[in-house]
N, CA, C and O atoms as CSV, one atom per row, in Angstrom:
chain,resi,resn,atom,element,x,y,z
A,1,MET,N,N,2.412,-44.067,-20.946
A,1,MET,CA,C,2.633,-43.886,-19.516
A,1,MET,C,C,4.132,-43.885,-19.249
A,1,MET,O,O,4.868,-44.719,-19.776
A,2,LYS,N,N,4.570,-42.954,-18.437
A,2,LYS,CA,C,5.981,-42.860,-18.090
A,2,LYS,C,C,6.283,-43.791,-16.926
A,2,LYS,O,O,5.479,-43.941,-16.006
A,3,VAL,N,N,7.439,-44.403,-16.980
A,3,VAL,CA,C,7.838,-45.363,-15.959
A,3,VAL,C,C,8.893,-44.731,-15.079
A,3,VAL,O,O,9.881,-44.182,-15.568
A,4,GLN,N,N,8.677,-44.812,-13.770
A,4,GLN,CA,C,9.664,-44.278,-12.829
A,4,GLN,C,C,10.881,-45.168,-12.791
A,4,GLN,O,O,10.756,-46.392,-12.741
A,5,PRO,N,N,12.069,-44.566,-12.815
A,5,PRO,CA,C,13.287,-45.380,-12.743
A,5,PRO,C,C,13.384,-46.110,-11.412
A,5,PRO,O,O,12.820,-45.671,-10.410
A,6,HIS,N,N,14.099,-47.216,-11.411
A,6,HIS,CA,C,14.310,-47.960,-10.165
A,6,HIS,C,C,15.367,-47.233,-9.348
A,6,HIS,O,O,16.543,-47.202,-9.712
A,7,ILE,N,N,14.933,-46.652,-8.247
A,7,ILE,CA,C,15.835,-45.914,-7.363
A,7,ILE,C,C,15.418,-46.172,-5.930
A,7,ILE,O,O,14.309,-46.645,-5.684
A,8,GLY,N,N,16.297,-45.865,-4.974
A,8,GLY,CA,C,16.012,-46.076,-3.558
A,8,GLY,C,C,14.757,-45.357,-3.106
A,8,GLY,O,O,14.260,-44.476,-3.807
A,9,SER,N,N,14.242,-45.720,-1.948
A,9,SER,CA,C,12.950,-45.205,-1.507
A,9,SER,C,C,12.942,-43.694,-1.283
A,9,SER,O,O,11.990,-43.028,-1.691
A,10,ILE,N,N,13.976,-43.130,-0.646
A,10,ILE,CA,C,13.997,-41.673,-0.454
A,10,ILE,C,C,14.179,-40.989,-1.804
A,10,ILE,O,O,13.484,-40.016,-2.100
A,11,ASN,N,N,15.098,-41.481,-2.623
A,11,ASN,CA,C,15.276,-40.910,-3.954
A,11,ASN,C,C,13.974,-40.993,-4.736
A,11,ASN,O,O,13.608,-40.052,-5.440
A,12,GLY,N,N,13.285,-42.101,-4.615
A,12,GLY,CA,C,12.018,-42.286,-5.320
A,12,GLY,C,C,10.958,-41.300,-4.863
A,12,GLY,O,O,10.215,-40.760,-5.683
A,13,GLU,N,N,10.885,-41.064,-3.563
A,13,GLU,CA,C,9.909,-40.105,-3.040
A,13,GLU,C,C,10.226,-38.692,-3.514
A,13,GLU,O,O,9.334,-37.947,-3.919
A,14,VAL,N,N,11.507,-38.332,-3.459
A,14,VAL,CA,C,11.925,-36.998,-3.914
A,14,VAL,C,C,11.625,-36.855,-5.403
A,14,VAL,O,O,11.055,-35.850,-5.829
A,15,TYR,N,N,12.002,-37.844,-6.185
A,15,TYR,CA,C,11.776,-37.807,-7.628
A,15,TYR,C,C,10.289,-37.715,-7.953
A,15,TYR,O,O,9.884,-36.886,-8.768
A,16,SER,N,N,9.487,-38.542,-7.334
A,16,SER,CA,C,8.043,-38.535,-7.596
A,16,SER,C,C,7.429,-37.179,-7.280
A,16,SER,O,O,6.599,-36.678,-8.038
A,17,TYR,N,N,7.834,-36.588,-6.167
A,17,TYR,CA,C,7.291,-35.285,-5.807
A,17,TYR,C,C,7.663,-34.228,-6.847
A,17,TYR,O,O,6.817,-33.433,-7.256
A,18,ILE,N,N,8.924,-34.220,-7.273
A,18,ILE,CA,C,9.362,-33.235,-8.262
A,18,ILE,C,C,8.630,-33.449,-9.589
A,18,ILE,O,O,8.215,-32.482,-10.228
A,19,VAL,N,N,8.472,-34.691,-10.001
A,19,VAL,CA,C,7.720,-34.986,-11.227
A,19,VAL,C,C,6.296,-34.455,-11.100
A,19,VAL,O,O,5.780,-33.826,-12.024
A,20,ASN,N,N,5.662,-34.706,-9.959
A,20,ASN,CA,C,4.282,-34.274,-9.751
A,20,ASN,C,C,4.144,-32.752,-9.718
A,20,ASN,O,O,3.059,-32.227,-9.966
A,21,CYS,N,N,5.224,-32.045,-9.415
A,21,CYS,CA,C,5.188,-30.579,-9.400
A,21,CYS,C,C,5.214,-30.002,-10.814
A,21,CYS,O,O,4.934,-28.819,-11.008
A,22,GLY,N,N,5.547,-30.826,-11.794
A,22,GLY,CA,C,5.553,-30.386,-13.182
A,22,GLY,C,C,6.512,-29.234,-13.414
A,22,GLY,O,O,7.606,-29.202,-12.852
A,23,ILE,N,N,6.092,-28.275,-14.256
A,23,ILE,CA,C,6.968,-27.163,-14.620
A,23,ILE,C,C,7.195,-26.199,-13.471
A,23,ILE,O,O,8.120,-25.388,-13.526
A,24,ASN,N,N,6.369,-26.267,-12.426
A,24,ASN,CA,C,6.566,-25.413,-11.256
A,24,ASN,C,C,7.744,-25.864,-10.412
A,24,ASN,O,O,8.325,-25.059,-9.684
A,25,GLY,N,N,8.108,-27.137,-10.496
A,25,GLY,CA,C,9.234,-27.665,-9.757
A,25,GLY,C,C,9.079,-27.518,-8.253
A,25,GLY,O,O,7.994,-27.216,-7.757
A,26,ALA,N,N,10.165,-27.731,-7.537
A,26,ALA,CA,C,10.156,-27.657,-6.076
A,26,ALA,C,C,11.540,-27.315,-5.556
A,26,ALA,O,O,12.553,-27.699,-6.140
A,27,THR,N,N,11.565,-26.590,-4.454
A,27,THR,CA,C,12.818,-26.317,-3.753
A,27,THR,C,C,13.065,-27.437,-2.754
A,27,THR,O,O,12.162,-28.219,-2.456
A,28,ASP,N,N,14.282,-27.516,-2.239
A,28,ASP,CA,C,14.579,-28.529,-1.221
A,28,ASP,C,C,13.644,-28.386,-0.030
A,28,ASP,O,O,13.131,-29.383,0.478
A,29,GLN,N,N,13.414,-27.150,0.423
A,29,GLN,CA,C,12.557,-26.944,1.589
A,29,GLN,C,C,11.121,-27.380,1.318
A,29,GLN,O,O,10.464,-27.938,2.197
A,30,GLU,N,N,10.638,-27.132,0.121
A,30,GLU,CA,C,9.280,-27.573,-0.227
A,30,GLU,C,C,9.189,-29.091,-0.228
A,30,GLU,O,O,8.201,-29.663,0.231
A,31,ILE,N,N,10.225,-29.736,-0.746
A,31,ILE,CA,C,10.255,-31.204,-0.761
A,31,ILE,C,C,10.221,-31.728,0.676
A,31,ILE,O,O,9.446,-32.629,0.995
A,32,GLU,N,N,11.064,-31.158,1.536
A,32,GLU,CA,C,11.115,-31.570,2.946
A,32,GLU,C,C,9.746,-31.460,3.599
A,32,GLU,O,O,9.306,-32.377,4.292
A,33,ALA,N,N,9.076,-30.339,3.379
A,33,ALA,CA,C,7.793,-30.076,4.035
A,33,ALA,C,C,6.697,-31.035,3.586
A,33,ALA,O,O,5.866,-31.451,4.393
A,34,VAL,N,N,6.691,-31.384,2.313
A,34,VAL,CA,C,5.606,-32.205,1.788
A,34,VAL,C,C,5.821,-33.692,2.038
A,34,VAL,O,O,4.887,-34.398,2.418
A,35,ILE,N,N,7.040,-34.172,1.831
A,35,ILE,CA,C,7.238,-35.615,2.014
A,35,ILE,C,C,7.752,-35.964,3.409
A,35,ILE,O,O,8.008,-37.131,3.709
A,36,HIS,N,N,7.901,-34.955,4.251
A,36,HIS,CA,C,8.254,-35.147,5.667
A,36,HIS,C,C,9.564,-35.927,5.855
A,36,HIS,O,O,9.652,-36.861,6.652
A,37,ILE,N,N,10.567,-35.506,5.093
A,37,ILE,CA,C,11.907,-36.073,5.221
A,37,ILE,C,C,12.850,-34.913,5.485
A,37,ILE,O,O,12.762,-33.876,4.827
A,38,GLU,N,N,13.751,-35.082,6.443
A,38,GLU,CA,C,14.668,-34.004,6.810
A,38,GLU,C,C,15.612,-33.641,5.668
A,38,GLU,O,O,15.926,-34.463,4.807
A,39,GLY,N,N,16.054,-32.382,5.688
A,39,GLY,CA,C,16.944,-31.861,4.663
A,39,GLY,C,C,18.217,-32.654,4.501
A,39,GLY,O,O,18.747,-32.756,3.395
A,40,ASN,N,N,18.724,-33.226,5.603
A,40,ASN,CA,C,19.953,-34.017,5.522
A,40,ASN,C,C,19.767,-35.289,4.717
A,40,ASN,O,O,20.749,-35.917,4.322
A,41,SER,N,N,18.533,-35.677,4.467
A,41,SER,CA,C,18.243,-36.818,3.590
A,41,SER,C,C,17.784,-36.348,2.215
A,41,SER,O,O,18.102,-36.975,1.204
A,42,VAL,N,N,17.039,-35.252,2.174
A,42,VAL,CA,C,16.526,-34.740,0.903
A,42,VAL,C,C,17.661,-34.265,0.002
A,42,VAL,O,O,17.713,-34.627,-1.173
A,43,ARG,N,N,18.562,-33.465,0.541
A,43,ARG,CA,C,19.620,-32.873,-0.297
A,43,ARG,C,C,20.504,-33.920,-0.975
A,43,ARG,O,O,20.750,-33.802,-2.175
A,44,PRO,N,N,20.996,-34.943,-0.260
A,44,PRO,CA,C,21.807,-35.960,-0.952
A,44,PRO,C,C,21.004,-36.726,-2.007
A,44,PRO,O,O,21.532,-37.067,-3.066
A,45,SER,N,N,19.738,-36.992,-1.718
A,45,SER,CA,C,18.895,-37.691,-2.690
A,45,SER,C,C,18.694,-36.835,-3.927
A,45,SER,O,O,18.809,-37.314,-5.055
A,46,ARG,N,N,18.396,-35.574,-3.704
A,46,ARG,CA,C,18.218,-34.665,-4.838
A,46,ARG,C,C,19.508,-34.563,-5.643
A,46,ARG,O,O,19.472,-34.548,-6.873
A,47,GLY,N,N,20.650,-34.493,-4.957
A,47,GLY,CA,C,21.941,-34.442,-5.640
A,47,GLY,C,C,22.189,-35.680,-6.493
A,47,GLY,O,O,22.708,-35.578,-7.604
A,48,ALA,N,N,21.820,-36.844,-5.976
A,48,ALA,CA,C,21.985,-38.089,-6.734
A,48,ALA,C,C,21.111,-38.070,-7.984
A,48,ALA,O,O,21.528,-38.537,-9.043
A,49,LEU,N,N,19.912,-37.535,-7.863
A,49,LEU,CA,C,19.003,-37.455,-9.013
A,49,LEU,C,C,19.542,-36.499,-10.073
A,49,LEU,O,O,19.381,-36.739,-11.270
A,50,VAL,N,N,20.176,-35.423,-9.636
A,50,VAL,CA,C,20.804,-34.489,-10.581
A,50,VAL,C,C,21.924,-35.199,-11.331
A,50,VAL,O,O,22.013,-35.105,-12.555
A,51,LYS,N,N,22.779,-35.911,-10.598
A,51,LYS,CA,C,23.911,-36.611,-11.217
A,51,LYS,C,C,23.448,-37.658,-12.228
A,51,LYS,O,O,24.111,-37.886,-13.240
A,52,LYS,N,N,22.306,-38.294,-11.951
A,52,LYS,CA,C,21.773,-39.310,-12.857
A,52,LYS,C,C,21.044,-38.701,-14.051
A,52,LYS,O,O,20.678,-39.413,-14.986
A,53,GLY,N,N,20.834,-37.386,-14.021
A,53,GLY,CA,C,20.171,-36.721,-15.140
A,53,GLY,C,C,18.663,-36.784,-15.104
A,53,GLY,O,O,18.015,-36.567,-16.128
A,54,TRP,N,N,18.086,-37.078,-13.947
A,54,TRP,CA,C,16.631,-37.175,-13.837
A,54,TRP,C,C,15.981,-35.855,-13.443
A,54,TRP,O,O,14.815,-35.618,-13.759
A,55,ILE,N,N,16.731,-34.990,-12.751
A,55,ILE,CA,C,16.221,-33.659,-12.421
A,55,ILE,C,C,17.315,-32.635,-12.699
A,55,ILE,O,O,18.487,-32.977,-12.854
A,56,SER,N,N,16.898,-31.354,-12.758
A,56,SER,CA,C,17.850,-30.303,-13.077
A,56,SER,C,C,17.423,-28.990,-12.432
A,56,SER,O,O,16.260,-28.795,-12.079
A,57,ASN,N,N,18.388,-28.108,-12.290
A,57,ASN,CA,C,18.145,-26.742,-11.855
A,57,ASN,C,C,17.302,-26.079,-12.941
A,57,ASN,O,O,17.685,-26.090,-14.111
A,58,SER,N,N,16.173,-25.509,-12.574
A,58,SER,CA,C,15.275,-24.888,-13.553
A,58,SER,C,C,15.769,-23.519,-14.004
A,58,SER,O,O,15.274,-22.966,-14.985
A,59,GLY,N,N,16.742,-22.978,-13.287
A,59,GLY,CA,C,17.180,-21.620,-13.560
A,59,GLY,C,C,16.350,-20.585,-12.812
A,59,GLY,O,O,16.597,-19.384,-12.917
A,60,LYS,N,N,15.371,-21.059,-12.061
A,60,LYS,CA,C,14.504,-20.186,-11.268
A,60,LYS,C,C,14.796,-20.389,-9.793
A,60,LYS,O,O,15.348,-21.413,-9.392
A,61,THR,N,N,14.419,-19.404,-8.992
A,61,THR,CA,C,14.522,-19.522,-7.536
A,61,THR,C,C,13.208,-19.097,-6.903
A,61,THR,O,O,12.411,-18.376,-7.502
A,62,ARG,N,N,13.003,-19.563,-5.672
A,62,ARG,CA,C,11.889,-19.122,-4.833
A,62,ARG,C,C,12.441,-18.880,-3.447
A,62,ARG,O,O,13.412,-19.515,-3.035
A,63,LYS,N,N,11.825,-17.967,-2.734
A,63,LYS,CA,C,12.241,-17.666,-1.357
A,63,LYS,C,C,11.820,-18.806,-0.434
A,63,LYS,O,O,10.734,-19.371,-0.565
A,64,ASN,N,N,12.713,-19.126,0.505
A,64,ASN,CA,C,12.353,-20.097,1.527
A,64,ASN,C,C,11.777,-19.356,2.732
A,64,ASN,O,O,11.563,-18.145,2.673
A,65,SER,N,N,11.528,-20.071,3.812
A,65,SER,CA,C,10.911,-19.475,4.996
A,65,SER,C,C,11.789,-18.416,5.664
A,65,SER,O,O,11.299,-17.599,6.444
A,66,LYS,N,N,13.089,-18.432,5.355
A,66,LYS,CA,C,14.013,-17.442,5.918
A,66,LYS,C,C,14.260,-16.288,4.958
A,66,LYS,O,O,15.044,-15.386,5.252
A,67,GLY,N,N,13.585,-16.317,3.801
A,67,GLY,CA,C,13.740,-15.249,2.825
A,67,GLY,C,C,14.898,-15.421,1.867
A,67,GLY,O,O,15.192,-14.519,1.083
A,68,ASN,N,N,15.562,-16.569,1.916
A,68,ASN,CA,C,16.682,-16.841,1.014
A,68,ASN,C,C,16.182,-17.387,-0.316
A,68,ASN,O,O,15.189,-18.114,-0.362
A,69,ASN,N,N,16.867,-17.037,-1.391
A,69,ASN,CA,C,16.532,-17.593,-2.702
A,69,ASN,C,C,17.008,-19.031,-2.770
A,69,ASN,O,O,18.159,-19.329,-2.451
A,70,CYS,N,N,16.120,-19.922,-3.185
A,70,CYS,CA,C,16.448,-21.349,-3.286
A,70,CYS,C,C,16.195,-21.832,-4.702
A,70,CYS,O,O,15.251,-21.396,-5.362
A,71,ILE,N,N,17.041,-22.729,-5.158
A,71,ILE,CA,C,16.910,-23.301,-6.498
A,71,ILE,C,C,15.611,-24.089,-6.597
A,71,ILE,O,O,15.237,-24.826,-5.685
A,72,VAL,N,N,14.937,-23.916,-7.722
A,72,VAL,CA,C,13.748,-24.702,-8.038
A,72,VAL,C,C,14.197,-25.839,-8.947
A,72,VAL,O,O,14.757,-25.608,-10.019
A,73,TRP,N,N,13.946,-27.058,-8.509
A,73,TRP,CA,C,14.350,-28.265,-9.239
A,73,TRP,C,C,13.175,-28.795,-10.049
A,73,TRP,O,O,12.041,-28.797,-9.570
A,74,VAL,N,N,13.438,-29.248,-11.277
A,74,VAL,CA,C,12.410,-29.816,-12.136
A,74,VAL,C,C,12.889,-31.151,-12.690
A,74,VAL,O,O,14.088,-31.385,-12.837
A,75,ALA,N,N,11.919,-32.032,-12.998
A,75,ALA,CA,C,12.249,-33.308,-13.618
A,75,ALA,C,C,12.541,-33.072,-15.088
A,75,ALA,O,O,11.891,-32.256,-15.742
A,76,LEU,N,N,13.523,-33.794,-15.596
A,76,LEU,CA,C,13.882,-33.720,-17.016
A,76,LEU,C,C,13.087,-34.763,-17.783
A,76,LEU,O,O,12.849,-35.862,-17.283
A,77,GLU,N,N,12.690,-34.428,-18.962
A,77,GLU,CA,C,11.927,-35.352,-19.796
A,77,GLU,C,C,12.668,-36.687,-19.985
A,77,GLU,O,O,12.048,-37.750,-19.969
A,78,GLU,N,N,13.989,-36.623,-20.161
A,78,GLU,CA,C,14.763,-37.836,-20.348
A,78,GLU,C,C,14.654,-38.750,-19.128
A,78,GLU,O,O,14.481,-39.960,-19.267
A,79,GLY,N,N,14.756,-38.164,-17.933
A,79,GLY,CA,C,14.651,-38.962,-16.719
A,79,GLY,C,C,13.276,-39.556,-16.545
A,79,GLY,O,O,13.132,-40.685,-16.075
A,80,MET,N,N,12.257,-38.794,-16.927
A,80,MET,CA,C,10.882,-39.252,-16.778
A,80,MET,C,C,10.581,-40.406,-17.718
A,80,MET,O,O,9.627,-41.148,-17.486
A,81,MET,N,N,11.366,-40.578,-18.769
A,81,MET,CA,C,11.129,-41.642,-19.733
A,81,MET,C,C,11.812,-42.934,-19.348
A,81,MET,O,O,11.556,-43.960,-19.977
A,82,LEU,N,N,12.670,-42.930,-18.341
A,82,LEU,CA,C,13.395,-44.152,-17.964
A,82,LEU,C,C,12.468,-45.179,-17.371
A,82,LEU,O,O,12.908,-46.267,-16.999
């Protein structure tokens, strides 16, 4: 069983959602919509998770509701093992 790292509550919610998305990952807008947290909180949390090495840019994009390409974020195996 993988253990979630000890992180703040918003970071934890963002991380858990991305982990649960598996290889499909999630965009910032998708994270906002599902966990009901505004982008001004999601983006800094996601950025902190990237810096800690728990999530990464998948190299893929998906269109958001405005038709813009958005980065798809995925959990890294190393982060999931912490």
